[in-house]
Structures are given as structure tokens and as C-alpha cells.
C-alpha positions in Angstrom: 76.2 27.6 -67.1 78.8 28.2 -69.8 79.6 25.2 -72.4 83.3 25.3 -71.7 83.5 25.2 -68.2 83.3 22.7 -65.2 82.1 24.2 -61.9 83.2 21.9 -58.9 80.6 21.9 -55.9 83.2 21.9 -52.5 79.7 22.5 -50.5 78.2 19.1 -51.4 79.2 15.9 -49.3 79.1 12.0 -50.6 77.8 9.1 -48.7 78.4 5.5 -50.2 75.8 3.0 -49.2 76.2 -0.7 -50.4 75.4 -3.9 -48.9 72.9 -7.1 -49.8 70.1 -5.0 -48.5 71.0 -1.5 -49.5 68.1 -1.0 -52.0 65.8 -2.6 -49.9 66.8 -0.2 -47.0 66.7 3.1 -49.0 63.3 2.2 -50.5 61.9 1.9 -46.7 63.0 5.6 -45.8 62.9 8.0 -48.8 60.5 9.7 -50.4 61.0 8.6 -54.3 61.1 5.1 -55.9 64.7 3.5 -55.5 63.6 1.3 -58.2 64.0 3.9 -60.8 67.5 3.7 -60.2 69.9 2.1 -62.6 73.1 2.1 -64.3 71.0 4.5 -67.1 68.6 6.6 -64.4 69.3 8.6 -61.2 67.0 10.6 -59.0 66.8 13.3 -56.6 65.1 12.2 -53.0 64.7 13.4 -49.5 64.3 11.9 -46.0 61.5 13.6 -43.8 60.3 13.2 -40.3 57.8 10.8 -39.6 55.3 13.7 -39.5 56.6 14.5 -43.2 58.5 17.6 -42.3 61.8 18.2 -44.2 65.3 16.7 -42.8 67.5 16.1 -46.0 67.4 16.3 -49.6 69.9 14.1 -51.9 70.5 12.9 -55.6 71.5 9.2 -55.5 72.9 7.7 -58.4 74.3 3.9 -58.9 77.9 3.0 -58.6 79.5 -0.1 -58.7 77.4 -2.4 -56.4 76.1 0.4 -54.5 74.6 4.1 -54.3 76.2 7.4 -53.7 73.9 9.9 -51.8 75.1 13.4 -53.1 74.1 15.9 -50.1 74.7 19.4 -48.9 78.3 18.9 -47.1 77.0 20.9 -43.9 74.4 18.1 -43.1 76.6 15.1 -44.5 77.6 14.0 -40.7 74.0 14.2 -39.7 72.4 12.2 -42.3 75.3 9.6 -41.6 73.9 9.6 -38.3 70.6 9.4 -39.2 70.8 6.7 -41.7 73.2 4.8 -39.3 69.8 4.9 -36.6 67.6 3.6 -39.4 70.3 0.7 -40.5 69.2 -1.5 -37.2 70.5 -4.8 -38.4 70.0 -4.2 -42.2 73.1 -5.9 -44.3 73.8 -2.5 -45.3 77.2 -0.6 -44.8 77.5 3.5 -45.0 80.8 5.4 -45.9 81.2 9.0 -46.1 83.2 9.7 -49.1 83.5 13.2 -49.0 87.3 13.5 -48.5 87.8 11.1 -51.3 85.1 12.1 -53.7 84.1 15.3 -55.2 81.0 16.6 -57.2 81.1 18.8 -60.4 78.7 20.3 -62.8 78.6 21.2 -66.5 76.1 22.3 -68.9 73.4 20.3 -70.6 75.2 20.8 -73.9 78.6 20.0 -73.0 76.5 16.7 -71.5 74.8 15.7 -74.7 77.9 15.7 -76.6 78.8 12.8 -74.6 78.0 9.4 -76.6 74.9 7.5 -76.0 73.3 10.6 -73.9 69.8 11.7 -73.5 68.2 15.1 -72.8 66.2 13.5 -70.4 66.4 14.3 -66.3 68.0 11.9 -64.5 69.8 10.1 -67.6 73.4 8.5 -66.6 76.3 7.7 -68.5 79.7 7.0 -67.4 82.9 9.4 -68.0 86.4 7.2 -67.0 84.4 4.7 -65.0 82.4 7.4 -62.9 79.0 8.6 -63.1 77.7 11.6 -64.9 73.7 12.1 -64.7 71.3 15.0 -65.9 69.9 16.7 -63.1 66.8 14.6 -62.1 65.2 17.8 -60.8 65.6 20.1 -63.8 67.8 19.8 -66.7 68.7 23.2 -66.9 71.4 22.4 -63.9 73.2 20.5 -66.2 75.0 17.3 -65.4 76.8 16.1 -62.3 80.4 14.4 -62.5 81.2 12.3 -59.3 84.4 11.7 -59.6 87.5 10.5 -57.2 89.3 13.6 -56.3 92.7 12.5 -57.3 91.1 12.0 -61.2 89.6 15.6 -60.7 92.3 17.8 -62.7 92.9 15.2 -65.3 89.4 14.5 -66.1 88.9 18.1 -66.4 91.7 18.3 -69.0 90.3 15.4 -70.8 86.8 17.2 -71.1 88.5 20.0 -72.6 87.1 22.3 -69.9 88.2 25.7 -67.7 87.2 25.7 -64.0 84.3 28.4 -63.2 83.0 30.1 -60.5 80.8 27.8 -58.2 78.4 31.5 -57.5 77.8 31.0 -61.4 76.0 27.6 -60.9 74.1 28.4 -57.5 72.5 31.8 -58.8 71.3 29.8 -61.8 70.1 27.0 -59.1 68.5 30.1 -56.8 66.9 31.1 -60.1 65.4 28.2 -60.7 64.1 27.6 -57.0 66.0 25.0 -56.1 67.9 25.5 -52.8 71.0 23.6 -52.1 72.8 26.5 -49.9 71.6 26.9 -46.3 68.8 24.0 -46.7 69.8 22.8 -43.4 67.9 25.9 -42.1 64.5 24.0 -43.4 65.1 21.4 -41.0 61.9 20.3 -39.0 60.0 23.8 -40.1 58.6 22.7 -43.2 56.8 19.9 -44.7 59.0 18.3 -47.8 56.4 18.6 -50.4 56.4 22.5 -49.4 59.9 22.0 -50.5 58.3 21.6 -54.2 59.7 18.1 -54.0 57.2 16.9 -56.3 57.8 19.5 -59.1 61.5 18.5 -59.1 60.8 15.0 -59.1 61.5 13.9 -55.8 58.5 12.3 -54.5 56.9 9.3 -55.7 52.9 8.8 -54.7 52.6 5.3 -56.1 55.5 4.0 -54.1 54.6 1.9 -51.1 55.5 3.2 -47.2 58.1 5.3 -46.6 59.1 7.7 -43.7 56.7 10.9 -43.5 54.8 9.0 -46.3 51.3 9.8 -44.8 51.1 13.2 -44.0 53.1 13.6 -47.5 50.2 11.7 -49.2 47.2 13.4 -47.2 48.5 17.2 -48.1 48.6 16.0 -51.7 45.2 14.1 -52.4 43.2 16.3 -50.2 45.0 19.6 -51.9 46.2 21.0 -48.8 49.2 22.4 -50.2 48.7 26.1 -49.4 52.5 27.2 -48.6 55.8 26.8 -51.3 59.1 27.2 -51.1 60.3 30.3 -53.1 63.4 32.2 -53.9 63.9 35.7 -53.7 66.5 38.7 -53.9 66.6 41.8 -51.7 65.7 45.1 -53.0 66.7 47.2 -50.3 67.9 46.5 -47.0 68.9 43.7 -44.8 67.2 40.5 -43.6 67.1 38.0 -41.3 66.0 34.2 -40.4 62.6 33.6 -39.4 61.5 37.3 -40.0 57.7 37.3 -41.4 57.1 38.6 -44.9 54.2 41.0 -45.1 51.8 42.5 -48.2 49.5 45.3 -47.0 50.1 44.4 -43.4 49.3 41.0 -44.2 51.4 38.0 -42.9 52.2 35.9 -46.4 55.1 33.9 -44.8 58.7 34.0 -43.4 62.3 33.5 -44.5 63.9 30.6 -43.7 67.4 30.9 -45.7 69.2 34.3 -46.0 72.8 34.8 -47.3 73.3 34.7 -51.3 70.8 32.6 -52.4 67.6 33.5 -49.7 64.5 31.2 -49.9 61.0 32.0 -47.7 58.0 29.6 -47.4 55.0 31.7 -48.4 51.3 31.6 -49.3 50.7 30.2 -52.6 47.4 28.5 -52.6 46.7 27.4 -56.2 49.4 29.2 -57.8 47.6 32.2 -57.2 50.7 34.6 -56.1 51.5 38.1 -57.5 55.2 37.7 -58.9 55.5 41.3 -60.0 55.0 43.1 -56.3 57.3 43.7 -54.0 57.1 42.7 -50.3 58.0 43.9 -47.0 59.8 42.1 -43.9 61.4 43.8 -40.7 64.4 45.9 -42.7 64.2 45.2 -46.1 62.2 45.0 -49.4 62.1 42.0 -51.7 61.1 40.4 -54.7 60.2 36.8 -55.5 61.4 35.1 -57.9 59.0 32.8 -60.4 60.7 29.2 -60.7 59.6 27.5 -64.5 58.0 24.9 -62.5 54.9 27.3 -61.7 52.5 27.8 -63.9 
């Protein structure tokens, strides 16, 4: 990410959750601890199935008397409906503000030029009353600004920034092993913990119950995590979703996300995986990228 650029992330949608019981409502269903959130701290979290399978992931930041949930836009309506199913009689209101607000990203170095900031993942401040926070998953992804669409271009001018290509941002995210495009392809296919949510600060194993907590905790405590979601690049050929990945005729995993930023679920017991090798699927040769959170 470049110091003089801002990247508008049109692939992201925003829900706003507020009401007397908003904090308690979220705490009972998400994988991270809502009590970590304050005016100076934002989090990454997920909503899982009761069996612990992946459904949605999102960033949460405090705004006025409620919370913004920043989620991939293609899933925002499904997330809206799922949250309303869980709401029941809770004193909570859920609004889809995707057409009114936009998510933008700036470099970590630019964020640290603001007054009263810290080089700490999740650290949050405000710019013209709008929340801006260092990405809680990995600070190399820079900071995210959630801003009213009508204020966007004036804010870009005040920040003395130029619009950058979002592809530059998403290439970095892919290299870091953080799936943001096409994550709907993961739904109900793999466990949330297999999406590396522990390494990306998206699971709190000390909080109380939440949806999917039992299996997530069991996999962690019994050291049963044998597969992980990993980014890869195509060396040759073409790929399709759900194709098996082979090495010396042994099945190692399956392609889950295709497109410009592909990911696959791969056997990775105890992080013992050879990233220097090339692997084969039906019509392609691929090579995996090693995120910096893997030792």
C-alpha cells in the first residue's frame, strides 16, 4: 500500500447495529469478545453455524451508540437476515447502510501520521467524526475508514490522498493469507478455525458461549486442527471451485475460492507443509503462498 493512496473498497457492505441490548446481542453469537470494543479499539470476528462451520466474517467498530459491521457486500443481505433471525425480542435495531457509507483503506504509515494513534492492531481513532482503525487482523493491511459517501471526496482531499486501485489492496490481502473476495464460497464448507481466525485475532477462547463455540473449542483444545485455508497462485493452466489438489497422487486438499485471489483448504498438520513445492489439480499447476503468521 502506498503512503499517498486511499483505496475505496466497493466490495464491502455495512450493517449498523444499535439499541439497548446491541452489545449483549452480539456477544451471544459472535466468535470474538464484544467487550474488547471501545472508542479506541475495534475487532475482527465471525458468525459460525452451531457446528462451528464458517458463515460470515466481519470487522466491528464502535460508532455513536452502536456498532458498524464491515462485511463482504455480496453477503451483506444474508448477514442482515441471519442477524434478524437471532434477534428475536432483543431491543436491537439492524440497519443496512451499504448505500450510504463506504469503506476505504489507507496505509499503516499514513494512519500513524494521525495524532494520538498507536501501531497496534485494532487501534481506533476518528477522522472528521468517522471511525478509522488499524486492521485488527494484520496491521500490514493498513487502516480502514468508514465514512458517509457524501463526505468521501472531501475527506480524500483533506487527507491529501489520491485514489488507488483496489486490486493493489486485495493483492496484498491475498499475499497475507486473508480472504476478502469470494469468501461466500466458504460458507458451510470448512470450520471457522480452519479459516485461520485465531491467527487473525478473530476468536476469543476465554469468552463465554457463542454460536459454534463447542466445536471450535474442542478443535483447539484437542489439537485437532489439521487443515487450513491458504492462498495460492496459478503457475500454469486454469482452476475451478471444488477441484482436488494432489501431490504425488495423494489428495492434500480442495480449491474453494477461484478468481484473482484464490484460496484452498489444505492439510497442514503442525504447520508442516512444503511451500517450495508445486501442486497439481485437474487442469493446473499451483504454488502456495506462505502467510507471515505461519512460523
